[in-house]
C-alpha angles and dihedrals in degrees: 000000000000117000091237089065090083121061113239093243092062125087094249089047092052098050125089112254095252093048091046091053091051091054093046091049093061092052126091110226119231136174117223133191130238111277092017113143110234098179127014125212111252096016117141101230133112113201122116127225125220113206101226097173107350151117118209140168126223116215139171129205119247126214092254092057098259126122124237120209109231104171150340122235126195141188110314096029127117125224131187094035096132094061091044092053101044106016096239125140119274111284096204145013119254117202130183114242094195138007103297146178118230138171122224115214116189118228098250092049091047094049091046090051091052092049091052095043110044093175089060090047089056091051091050091048090051092050092049091050092049092050095048091049090049092047092051090054099041113032089139133157102237092192089070091068134067117262091254091059094043090050092049091052092049092048092047092051091049092046093051095045103035109008122124121211117241135164087260094054133268112337120213099201104174097115099251117177120208088250090055091048089051090051092050092049094045091238140125112262092242090054090048091051091053093049093046090048089053092052089049092049090051091053092243097118139011127202135215135166104321092333136097123204120206103213098174113032096179092052090049091052089050093052089047091053092236098129 
């Protein structure tokens, strides 16, 4: 695959080409279906998953039975690293939002790779720290907010993590369909369309073929309630 396939903020995007190929080579490639659970909260297992060509959502169960959306992960990201590093049960559920290709790396192979490649170990440590910091700030129940707010928060998260600056604004170019966006926001597609249309009408975002452009970042933060 071309290097540009993986956004620079992801693990595969951060690694040097030779190191990346080593990591990919120890993974077993698998194809998964939309809505397939890749990792389940509480499960006692310790492999990691590299998202080769994938879009997934990370959720946790709340005490009232609802699910809270914690994060979105895209091609190039790694999931399941906490259990692989410390042997604890899975802390969240990871679900595919579209048909995807992943690579499963067993714990021993992953730990051996990190021992032999200290620069990769530093990148993984940085990603873990970033995610823990983010989770501490934003362990929020998305279902408590209107779809417009949930959509704004998802778009803001994507823009910060994976957006690319452009004269038009910040481009989120990870090939999200409206159905996938609706899945990530925990909303019906018709509700998502209405919310997205409202953000377009307000001049906050623009949309193209499989891309979303954040034209007014401050307005998006305001709608998301992140001020």
